[in-house]
MARFI-285720 format. One record per residue (C-alpha): residue number from 1; residue in three letters; y, x, z. Coordinates in Angstrom, 3 decimals. Example, Ala and Ser with C-alpha at 12.3 -4.5 7.8 and 13.67 -1.06 7.14 Angstrom:
BEGIN
   seq   type      north       east         up
     1    ala     -4.500     12.300      7.800
     2    ser     -1.060     13.670      7.140
# end
This chain:
BEGIN
   seq   type      north       east         up
     1    met      0.001      0.241      0.035
     2    lys      2.389      2.685      1.007
     3    arg      1.664      4.751     -2.361
     4    arg      2.172      1.533     -4.127
     5    lys      5.626      1.131     -2.607
     6    ile      6.386      4.744     -3.402
     7    gly      5.318      4.263     -7.131
     8    ile      7.652      1.372     -7.506
     9    ile     10.534      2.930     -5.542
    10    ser      9.938      5.799     -8.154
    11    gly      9.715      3.837    -11.109
    12    phe     12.873      1.843    -10.025
    13    ala     14.739      5.347     -9.600
    14    leu     13.766      6.289    -12.971
    15    phe     14.911      3.270    -14.393
    16    leu     18.289      3.831    -12.895
    17    val     18.619      7.276    -14.109
    18    leu     17.710      6.020    -17.651
    19    ile     20.352      3.517    -17.521
    20    val     23.079      6.014    -16.136
    21    ile     21.934      8.523    -19.046
    22    gly     22.043      5.517    -21.436
    23    val     25.681      4.489    -20.200
    24    ser     26.554      8.083    -20.208
    25    trp     25.705      8.757    -23.690
    26    tyr     27.289      5.452    -24.920
    27    gly     30.447      6.050    -22.882
    28    tyr     30.664      9.679    -24.359
    29    his     30.224      8.668    -27.829
    30    his     32.620      5.672    -27.584
    31    phe     34.992      6.518    -25.017
    32    gly     38.474      6.089    -26.522
    33    thr     37.318      3.590    -29.274
    34    leu     38.156     -0.077    -29.321
    35    ser     35.979     -3.031    -30.032
    36    thr     36.202     -4.787    -33.561
    37    lys     37.620     -7.931    -31.880
    38    gln     40.374     -5.917    -30.343
    39    ile     41.297     -3.902    -33.284
    40    ser     41.547     -7.180    -35.140
    41    ala     43.740     -8.642    -32.482
    42    asn     46.075     -5.465    -32.788
    43    ile     46.266     -5.788    -36.868
    44    asn     46.858     -9.475    -36.208
    45    ser     47.143    -10.277    -39.932
    46    glu     47.999    -13.546    -41.594
    47    leu     49.299    -14.981    -44.890
    48    ile     52.723    -16.207    -44.750
    49    his     54.784    -18.139    -47.118
    50    thr     58.244    -17.116    -46.567
    51    arg     58.910    -15.540    -49.683
    52    gln     57.311    -18.257    -51.656
    53    lys     59.127    -20.850    -50.563
    54    gln     62.424    -19.018    -51.094
    55    gln     61.283    -18.774    -54.784
    56    ala     59.952    -22.274    -54.880
    57    pro     63.365    -23.721    -56.337
    58    leu     63.440    -21.109    -58.982
    59    thr     59.922    -21.584    -60.030
    60    lys     60.590    -25.390    -60.174
    61    ala     63.838    -24.896    -62.258
    62    tyr     61.964    -22.748    -65.069
    63    arg     59.059    -25.281    -65.172
    64    gln     61.505    -28.035    -65.716
    65    lys     63.513    -25.853    -68.396
    66    leu     60.182    -25.477    -70.265
    67    asn     59.129    -29.026    -69.898
    68    ser     62.515    -30.570    -70.889
    69    gly     62.327    -30.262    -74.665
    70    his     65.789    -28.771    -75.084
    71    tyr     64.667    -25.237    -75.887
    72    thr     63.124    -24.476    -78.996
    73    pro     62.410    -21.214    -81.189
    74    asp     66.204    -21.588    -82.379
    75    asn     67.481    -22.271    -78.853
    76    met     65.443    -20.357    -76.450
    77    tyr     65.906    -20.412    -72.700
    78    val     66.459    -16.662    -71.307
    79    lys     66.718    -15.547    -67.730
    80    leu     67.420    -12.251    -66.843
    81    asn     65.838    -10.984    -63.615
    82    pro     64.488    -14.568    -62.863
    83    tyr     63.283    -13.703    -59.312
    84    lys     66.293    -11.629    -58.345
    85    thr     64.052     -8.444    -57.819
    86    ser     63.171     -7.039    -61.210
    87    pro     66.321     -6.597    -63.105
    88    leu     64.596     -4.999    -66.177
    89    ser     62.871     -8.068    -66.584
    90    ala     63.427    -11.529    -68.309
    91    leu     61.804    -14.965    -68.616
    92    val     61.834    -16.922    -71.815
    93    ala     60.751    -20.295    -72.238
    94    phe     60.590    -22.755    -75.348
    95    lys     58.610    -25.358    -77.036
    96    thr     57.241    -25.114    -80.639
    97    lys     55.867    -28.370    -82.721
    98    gln     52.706    -26.689    -83.718
    99    ala     50.266    -24.788    -81.506
   100    ser     51.544    -21.088    -81.818
   101    gln     50.679    -17.420    -80.672
   102    val     53.609    -15.346    -79.625
   103    ser     54.062    -11.659    -80.071
   104    ile     57.025     -9.893    -78.450
   105    ala     58.596     -6.317    -78.896
   106    val     61.381     -4.921    -76.871
   107    gln     62.813     -2.081    -79.342
   108    gly     62.536      1.261    -77.926
   109    lys     65.305      3.987    -78.589
   110    ser     62.839      6.448    -79.910
   111    asp     59.402      6.598    -81.601
   112    arg     56.580      4.966    -79.493
   113    thr     58.799      3.544    -76.806
   114    thr     58.905      0.055    -77.977
   115    ile     56.994     -1.903    -75.516
   116    lys     55.109     -4.876    -77.313
   117    thr     52.347     -7.323    -76.651
   118    thr     50.626    -10.390    -77.974
   119    tyr     49.966    -13.357    -75.578
   120    ser     46.447    -14.743    -76.345
   121    gly     45.817    -18.194    -77.495
   122    tyr     47.882    -20.990    -79.353
   123    lys     50.158    -23.161    -77.390
   124    thr     53.067    -25.326    -77.673
   125    lys     54.642    -24.592    -74.583
   126    his     55.662    -20.952    -74.042
   127    lys     56.852    -19.109    -70.970
   128    leu     57.049    -15.573    -71.700
   129    ser     57.682    -12.391    -69.620
   130    ile     60.077     -9.855    -71.374
   131    leu     59.377     -6.471    -70.070
   132    gly     60.494     -3.117    -70.443
   133    leu     64.301     -3.570    -70.787
   134    tyr     66.430     -0.540    -70.665
   135    pro     69.215     -0.533    -67.997
   136    asp     72.651     -0.763    -68.736
   137    tyr     71.977     -1.624    -72.366
   138    asn     71.988     -4.579    -74.898
   139    asn     68.398     -4.731    -75.525
   140    thr     66.834     -6.064    -78.820
   141    val     63.781     -8.094    -78.048
   142    thr     61.737     -9.545    -81.465
   143    leu     59.565    -12.538    -81.103
   144    thr     57.108    -13.098    -83.646
   145    ile     55.762    -16.911    -83.430
   146    lys     52.456    -17.589    -85.610
   147    ala     51.489    -21.190    -86.174
   148    lys     47.787    -22.204    -86.552
   149    asn     48.529    -22.995    -90.166
   150    gly     49.721    -19.395    -90.808
   151    gln     53.215    -20.018    -90.764
   152    val     55.218    -17.054    -89.099
   153    thr     58.724    -17.242    -87.778
   154    his     60.616    -14.173    -86.520
   155    lys     63.204    -14.490    -83.948
   156    thr     65.565    -11.937    -82.257
   157    leu     67.088    -11.915    -78.882
   158    his     69.836     -9.724    -77.133
   159    ile     69.508     -9.251    -73.604
   160    lys     71.952     -7.050    -71.904
   161    thr     71.299     -5.684    -68.321
   162    ala     73.338     -4.031    -65.624
   163    lys     73.428     -0.467    -64.569
   164    leu     70.636      1.199    -62.080
   165    pro     71.337      0.795    -58.606
   166    arg     73.100      4.047    -57.394
   167    ala     70.143      5.631    -55.435
   168    leu     68.044      5.275    -58.415
   169    ala     70.613      6.517    -60.755
   170    lys     71.049      9.637    -58.884
   171    val     67.390     10.689    -59.485
   172    lys     67.251     13.445    -62.081
   173    ile     64.513     12.875    -64.690
   174    asn     63.602     15.800    -66.797
   175    val     60.898     15.375    -69.339
   176    lys     59.719     19.136    -70.313
   177    thr     57.086     17.907    -72.603
   178    ala     55.879     14.679    -74.336
   179    asn     53.405     14.598    -77.088
   180    lys     53.484     11.074    -77.699
   181    lys     50.556     10.978    -80.178
   182    lys     48.117     12.419    -77.281
   183    met     49.585     10.503    -74.315
   184    ala     47.526      7.612    -73.119
   185    ile     50.419      5.189    -73.260
   186    gly     49.084      2.242    -75.844
   187    asn     51.801     -0.250    -76.660
   188    asp     52.887     -1.184    -73.168
   189    lys     52.327      1.278    -70.430
   190    leu     54.743      3.232    -68.243
   191    thr     54.367      5.816    -65.854
   192    phe     54.811      4.462    -62.693
   193    phe     56.032      6.467    -59.696
   194    val     54.879      5.220    -56.303
   195    arg     57.165      6.559    -53.695
   196    thr     56.862      6.959    -49.960
   197    thr     60.156      4.882    -49.915
   198    lys     62.735      3.316    -51.836
   199    gln     62.421      1.536    -55.265
   200    pro     59.124      1.879    -57.173
   201    phe     60.010      2.541    -60.709
   202    gly     58.276      3.337    -64.133
   203    val     59.342      5.403    -67.259
   204    asp     58.379      5.704    -70.762
   205    ala     57.735      8.879    -72.647
   206    asp     61.281      9.850    -72.918
   207    gly     61.846      9.539    -69.108
   208    asn     63.900      6.200    -69.343
   209    ile     63.439      3.928    -66.402
   210    arg     62.194      0.578    -67.945
   211    trp     61.213     -1.102    -64.950
   212    tyr     61.850     -1.168    -61.029
   213    ser     61.945     -3.330    -58.061
   214    thr     64.848     -3.788    -55.871
   215    asn     62.235     -4.434    -52.832
   216    tyr     61.545     -0.924    -51.310
   217    ser     57.934      0.109    -51.236
   218    gln     55.583      2.810    -49.610
   219    his     52.396      4.147    -51.040
   220    val     50.656      1.070    -52.041
   221    phe     51.256     -0.009    -55.571
   222    lys     48.196     -1.484    -57.560
   223    glu     47.507     -3.626    -60.408
   224    leu     44.973     -6.143    -59.307
   225    lys     42.025     -7.671    -61.255
   226    asn     44.158    -10.701    -62.251
   227    gly     47.099     -8.643    -63.727
   228    his     49.113     -8.972    -60.628
   229    leu     50.744     -6.292    -58.620
   230    leu     50.082     -5.499    -55.117
   231    tyr     52.524     -3.358    -53.004
   232    leu     53.669     -2.600    -49.484
   233    ala     56.725     -3.902    -48.604
   234    lys     59.359     -4.525    -45.625
   235    lys     60.642     -7.678    -44.585
   236    asn     63.934     -6.534    -46.220
   237    asn     65.127     -3.140    -47.338
   238    gln     67.401     -2.646    -44.033
   239    ala     64.206     -3.202    -41.899
   240    glu     62.168     -0.343    -40.402
   241    ile     58.447     -1.305    -40.634
   242    tyr     56.371     -1.568    -43.713
   243    asn     54.474     -4.370    -42.656
   244    glu     54.017     -6.693    -45.551
   245    leu     51.736     -6.734    -48.532
   246    leu     52.951     -8.700    -51.509
   247    glu     50.962     -9.761    -54.399
   248    thr     53.481    -10.245    -57.179
   249    asp     54.160     -9.768    -60.841
   250    phe     56.414     -7.637    -62.809
   251    thr     59.054    -10.428    -62.979
   252    gly     59.082    -10.277    -59.136
   253    arg     57.485    -13.697    -58.503
   254    ile     55.524    -13.659    -55.197
   255    tyr     51.914    -15.118    -55.133
   256    lys     50.848    -14.063    -51.771
   257    glu     52.169    -12.382    -48.715
   258    tyr     50.328    -10.742    -45.975
   259    his     51.919    -10.141    -42.747
   260    phe     50.736     -7.561    -40.005
   261    ser     51.649     -7.052    -36.472
   262    asn     53.663     -4.034    -35.537
   263    lys     51.172     -3.021    -32.853
   264    thr     49.572     -0.493    -35.224
   265    lys     52.444      1.097    -36.729
   266    ser     52.449      4.870    -37.358
   267    ser     54.542      7.345    -39.061
   268    asn     54.426     11.071    -39.834
   269    asp     57.964     11.395    -38.361
   270    thr     56.993     11.712    -34.814
   271    ser     60.470     11.571    -33.445
   272    gly     59.970      7.786    -33.110
   273    lys     63.128      7.329    -35.599
   274    gly     63.048      6.068    -39.079
   275    glu     60.545      3.940    -40.939
   276    thr     57.042      3.279    -39.844
   277    thr     54.124      1.674    -41.676
   278    ile     51.086     -0.475    -40.864
   279    val     48.933      0.128    -44.102
   280    his     49.559      4.055    -44.027
   281    his     48.039      5.410    -47.409
   282    asp     45.681      3.014    -49.324
   283    thr     44.809     -0.458    -50.008
   284    ile     41.848     -1.412    -52.520
   285    glu     40.789     -4.980    -53.958
   286    leu     37.215     -5.811    -53.428
   287    pro     34.799     -7.497    -55.925
   288    asn     35.382    -10.710    -53.755
   289    arg     39.255    -10.493    -53.991
   290    asp     39.473     -9.467    -50.472
   291    leu     41.551     -6.293    -49.568
   292    leu     40.464     -3.094    -47.687
   293    leu     43.137     -1.364    -46.134
   294    thr     43.692      2.142    -44.484
   295    val     45.137      1.414    -40.908
   296    ser     45.524      2.683    -37.285
   297    asp     43.136      0.847    -34.554
   298    gly     46.405      0.062    -32.332
   299    gly     44.845      1.722    -29.315
   300    gly     47.745      4.341    -29.161
   301    lys     45.969      7.716    -28.990
   302    tyr     44.015      7.972    -32.380
   303    ile     45.743      7.184    -35.708
   304    glu     44.800      6.805    -39.344
   305    asp     41.256      6.700    -38.927
   306    thr     40.218      3.163    -39.433
   307    met     39.791      0.714    -42.257
   308    val     39.942     -3.210    -42.127
   309    gln     39.049     -5.886    -44.454
   310    ile     41.372     -8.623    -45.069
   311    ser     40.338    -12.022    -46.343
   312    his     42.451    -13.067    -49.708
   313    lys     41.936    -16.591    -48.458
   314    thr     43.266    -16.590    -44.907
   315    gly     44.785    -13.142    -44.440
   316    lys     42.565    -12.700    -41.472
   317    val     40.583     -9.384    -40.516
   318    asn     36.997     -9.913    -41.288
   319    lys     35.551     -6.494    -41.107
   320    val     36.464     -3.325    -39.313
   321    ile     35.346      0.281    -39.946
   322    asp     36.125      2.606    -37.206
   323    leu     35.315      6.258    -38.366
   324    lys     35.432      7.291    -34.716
   325    lys     32.003      5.296    -34.644
   326    ile     30.561      7.000    -37.848
   327    leu     31.594     10.570    -37.540
   328    pro     30.414     13.345    -34.877
   329    val     32.321     12.698    -31.616
   330    lys     33.317     16.391    -31.436
   331    met     35.433     15.638    -34.792
   332    trp     37.851     13.493    -32.982
   333    arg     37.433     14.358    -29.257
   334    gln     38.105     17.889    -29.560
   335    tyr     40.339     18.138    -32.730
   336    asp     43.110     20.474    -32.486
   337    ser     43.866     21.512    -36.032
   338    thr     47.272     19.768    -36.190
   339    lys     49.478     18.557    -33.305
   340    arg     52.047     15.782    -33.139
   341    ser     54.822     15.837    -30.688
   342    asp     54.303     12.025    -29.498
   343    gly     50.603     13.228    -28.477
   344    lys     48.707     10.987    -30.735
   345    ile     45.772     12.540    -32.616
   346    asp     45.565     12.385    -36.271
   347    trp     41.899     13.790    -36.535
   348    phe     41.068     12.175    -40.183
   349    his     43.977     11.085    -41.683
   350    gln     42.351      8.861    -44.274
   351    asn     44.501      8.819    -47.443
   352    ser     42.253      6.982    -50.166
   353    ile     39.538      4.282    -50.449
   354    tyr     37.328      3.918    -53.821
   355    tyr     34.870      1.238    -54.144
   356    asp     31.537      1.902    -55.847
   357    lys     30.325     -1.132    -57.014
   358    ser     27.091      0.374    -58.374
   359    asp     25.615      0.780    -54.785
   360    asp     28.127     -1.352    -52.745
   361    ser     29.668      1.872    -51.196
   362    leu     33.082      3.338    -50.321
   363    val     34.202      6.906    -51.213
   364    ile     36.812      8.036    -48.879
   365    ser     38.775     11.075    -48.283
   366    gly     39.993     12.562    -44.665
   367    arg     42.917     15.122    -45.138
   368    his     42.606     16.561    -41.751
   369    gln     38.841     17.445    -42.169
   370    asp     39.061     18.465    -45.602
   371    leu     36.450     15.978    -46.316
   372    val     35.332     13.530    -49.021
   373    met     32.372     11.265    -48.059
   374    lys     30.362      8.291    -49.000
   375    leu     29.543      5.354    -46.963
   376    asp     27.242      2.319    -47.701
   377    tyr     29.843     -0.461    -47.153
   378    gln     27.278     -3.051    -45.389
   379    thr     25.721     -0.473    -43.179
   380    asn     28.285      2.059    -42.684
   381    gln     25.566      4.569    -43.027
   382    ile     26.762      7.981    -44.743
   383    lys     25.312      8.709    -48.016
   384    trp     26.912     12.171    -48.681
   385    leu     29.454     14.644    -47.271
   386    phe     31.518     16.965    -49.416
   387    ser     33.358     19.772    -47.036
   388    gly     33.460     23.336    -46.687
   389    lys     32.432     22.739    -42.836
   390    lys     29.185     25.005    -42.441
   391    lys     26.069     22.852    -42.431
   392    ala     25.312     24.472    -38.881
   393    asp     28.287     23.190    -37.535
   394    trp     27.327     19.590    -38.268
   395    pro     24.985     17.785    -35.541
   396    arg     21.282     17.620    -37.094
   397    lys     21.427     13.974    -38.105
   398    tyr     24.114     14.682    -40.605
   399    arg     23.027     17.671    -42.085
   400    ser     20.660     15.891    -44.751
   401    lys     23.878     14.296    -45.991
   402    ile     25.794     17.331    -47.261
   403    leu     26.157     18.005    -50.620
   404    lys     25.034     21.531    -51.868
   405    thr     27.439     23.211    -54.145
   406    lys     26.396     24.547    -57.432
   407    gly     28.274     27.390    -59.518
   408    asp     31.775     28.305    -59.062
   409    thr     32.626     25.084    -57.076
   410    thr     35.861     24.759    -54.989
   411    tyr     35.884     22.881    -51.834
   412    pro     38.811     20.545    -51.099
   413    gly     41.539     21.299    -48.508
   414    gly     43.969     18.714    -47.510
   415    gln     42.983     16.708    -50.512
   416    his     44.053     13.080    -51.766
   417    ala     43.169     10.510    -53.943
   418    ala     39.323     10.762    -54.309
   419    ile     37.725      8.295    -56.813
   420    leu     34.620      8.043    -59.085
   421    leu     35.340      7.889    -62.926
   422    pro     33.509      5.187    -64.935
   423    thr     31.682      7.717    -66.768
   424    ala     28.391      8.055    -64.799
   425    ser     24.486      7.737    -65.174
   426    ala     21.852      6.689    -63.007
   427    asn     22.174      9.351    -60.478
   428    his     25.084     11.553    -61.557
   429    lys     28.688     10.477    -60.493
   430    asn     31.804     12.281    -61.601
   431    leu     34.433     12.519    -58.611
   432    ile     38.008     13.484    -59.163
   433    leu     40.598     14.374    -56.736
   434    phe     43.742     16.092    -56.237
   435    asn     43.159     19.310    -54.215
   436    asn     46.287     19.989    -52.363
   437    asn     44.434     23.249    -51.173
   438    ile     45.618     23.540    -47.779
   439    ala     43.088     24.431    -45.308
   440    ile     43.412     22.060    -42.294
   441    thr     40.146     22.276    -40.407
   442    asn     37.352     22.994    -43.010
   443    gly     39.172     24.003    -46.166
   444    pro     39.110     27.484    -47.946
   445    glu     41.277     29.765    -46.241
   446    ala     41.190     32.517    -48.518
   447    thr     43.146     30.608    -51.200
   448    ser     44.955     28.047    -48.956
   449    lys     48.691     27.420    -49.949
   450    gln     48.358     29.373    -53.218
   451    tyr     48.341     26.538    -55.580
   452    ser     47.233     22.799    -56.056
   453    glu     45.117     21.269    -58.703
   454    gly     43.193     18.120    -59.950
   455    val     39.618     18.892    -59.998
   456    gln     36.719     16.985    -61.328
   457    tyr     33.022     17.318    -60.032
   458    gln     29.682     16.304    -61.161
   459    leu     27.389     15.162    -58.545
   460    asn     23.656     14.301    -58.248
   461    glu     23.556     11.696    -55.336
   462    lys     19.716     11.982    -55.602
   463    asp     19.439     15.652    -55.001
   464    lys     22.588     16.012    -53.186
   465    thr     24.348     18.616    -55.194
   466    ile     27.817     18.716    -56.490
   467    lys     29.072     20.902    -59.400
   468    gln     33.042     21.375    -60.472
   469    thr     33.300     20.820    -64.357
   470    trp     37.139     20.581    -64.861
   471    ala     40.373     21.578    -62.871
   472    tyr     44.071     22.091    -63.790
   473    gly     46.848     23.522    -61.522
   474    lys     45.780     26.765    -60.520
   475    thr     47.630     28.748    -63.278
   476    leu     50.870     26.835    -62.182
   477    gly     50.790     28.841    -58.921
   478    lys     52.682     28.590    -55.630
   479    gln     55.792     26.919    -57.160
   480    asn     53.454     23.953    -57.701
   481    phe     51.722     23.921    -54.512
   482    ser     52.114     20.518    -52.781
   483    pro     51.068     20.594    -49.037
   484    ile     50.880     17.033    -48.730
   485    ile     50.517     13.990    -50.969
   486    gly     49.440     13.891    -54.770
   487    ser     46.974     12.056    -57.042
   488    ala     44.700     12.499    -60.101
   489    arg     43.911      9.905    -62.236
   490    tyr     41.491      9.232    -65.183
   491    leu     43.206      7.835    -68.178
   492    asn     41.368      5.564    -70.771
   493    thr     41.915      8.441    -73.584
   494    asn     40.072     11.187    -71.324
   495    asn     43.405     12.472    -70.524
   496    arg     44.265     13.082    -66.676
   497    leu     47.103     12.388    -65.007
   498    leu     48.259     14.493    -62.124
   499    cys     50.836     14.076    -59.446
   500    phe     52.271     17.005    -57.678
   501    gly     54.404     15.152    -55.330
   502    phe     55.975     17.416    -52.633
   503    leu     57.403     20.477    -54.136
   504    lys     60.353     22.231    -52.807
   505    ser     60.137     20.474    -49.332
   506    gly     59.981     17.362    -50.981
   507    asn     62.858     17.736    -53.130
   508    lys     61.154     17.756    -56.239
   509    ser     57.937     15.923    -57.756
   510    arg     56.089     16.959    -60.844
   511    ile     53.810     14.659    -62.983
   512    ile     51.643     16.062    -65.636
   513    glu     49.209     14.281    -68.168
   514    val     46.580     16.694    -69.271
   515    asp     44.379     16.522    -72.173
   516    lys     41.037     17.329    -70.815
   517    thr     39.617     18.639    -73.997
   518    thr     42.341     21.361    -74.511
   519    asn     43.546     21.557    -70.817
   520    gln     47.018     21.401    -72.264
   521    pro     49.859     19.238    -70.695
   522    val     50.790     16.367    -73.124
   523    phe     53.345     14.898    -70.631
   524    asp     55.307     16.869    -68.024
   525    val     58.176     15.344    -66.164
   526    glu     60.010     16.740    -63.120
   527    leu     62.011     14.580    -60.670
   528    thr     64.595     16.027    -58.409
   529    asn     67.806     14.994    -56.423
   530    leu     65.332     12.682    -54.617
   531    pro     66.662     10.965    -51.240
   532    asn     64.833     11.504    -47.908
   533    lys     61.075     10.569    -48.366
   534    gly     61.676      9.308    -51.835
   535    tyr     59.185     11.710    -53.516
   536    val     56.379     10.527    -55.651
   537    tyr     53.152      9.971    -53.259
   538    arg     51.115      9.172    -56.313
   539    ser     51.646      8.490    -60.040
   540    glu     49.844      5.696    -62.122
   541    arg     49.815      4.614    -65.784
   542    phe     49.938      0.935    -65.800
   543    ser     50.115     -1.509    -68.585
   544    leu     53.103     -4.283    -68.291
   545    tyr     50.970     -6.872    -69.613
   546    pro     47.318     -6.040    -68.294
   547    gln     46.560     -9.993    -68.679
   548    asn     46.800     -9.697    -72.436
   549    his     44.283     -7.469    -73.006
   550    asn     41.288     -5.710    -71.639
   551    asn     43.060     -3.302    -69.389
   552    gln     41.257     -1.286    -66.716
   553    thr     42.778      1.069    -64.422
   554    tyr     40.993      3.823    -62.585
   555    glu     42.333      3.968    -58.973
# end
């Protein structure tokens, strides 16, 4: 009986020890992390309708103009800047007696700068967007109206625009190279400059501004699958917090407005002064039209290491990915590669997301770990890791995920904008990124800060191998070294568009389109005289009329 009691006591003691060990292990691995519920509450996202309500009278008025019957091809209704935020756009409305298809052309000032498109289908009611007008200019716009019976009518409009706002007019745009025949500009594409603050804008091959928004924007500027734009904005330009995502179009009409709590705001300026943001680097649209955002968790200690999925129907958070719960604890608990005066720990600094529909996964970039990785989107399990971190320095359970380099392959340092290209086979994927080439934690020390470059790799996800196949930027040397920001984009002609965003301490940005076959620049433009933080975070090549043709962007 006595032995039995001792056995029971011993068993109970062992049980308690195991509980303590388990709690200790869990506490060690999760201390400093928040629950999904708490992070969702901190983000506190919602769909609001403030701007839509403000625009409703305008939208109604334009619909009435179209339906009135007063406007014909000989007497078109023309409204410049129809929603008061896109001064280089206009709305045209009229009816035709016969169902007709309309083509428009905004005449350019030189070869290959005319913006033209054809609206699909034959209709009797026509509400058209006129995009790509020159500022401070009496623009000539040609409309070709083709009836179903084959009759063609040509009409010409003249639309006078105002000068650029002073801050935008001060930006100096110097086109050093423009081989228009080899540029991937099509009939209606501009090079867009996505800035860290101030007005986003797009230029033609001559460097002339052909579109801008009066709404300041930061980092997020995307074309959605439905042809709309998504960009991060503030309540107004005088506000200090970028906490609204707008679904809009190039005329400025608002379709959705996502609002976020200020609780998770962050900034690279640790003084506590100036602008802050909620969505700090990137947003993508998922196949179901929900949005996936890079955010901070709102805990106040660790920043820029969390993603949230936002419902496009409700605006609410419906999924949270906290990278602290996925990567080794030591990476964030003992991080000391960078310091902030406000005491916050920016151990990962996630700056891009890419969704791979072939296997429902994410490719993400973490600047402060010099790491690009792939995650299964459903399970959060790591698929592969690409980093200069020594294999022995990873905990054992991560080592099988590390990509092995082949040949002369460069590890990234402080990289940005990691995406997969559409050119892929069953096991082989092509990864492109902007390698800032600054060693933060695991980047190559020997070449750090000597140059920046766009780099492309081929990786075999089955064999876990990676090989560098292309690069551009190394020969440009230190003068083109961008310690922060930047992007590398695949264009549909197989060209590459590179953004060296932070040159001369942020006083200069340089965007280069490279012919991958010859490795020569076909477009090279420099921006100087930039306002504080008005440099180019990323550059994109977007169509002004994506809904009028099968236009695919790769970002």
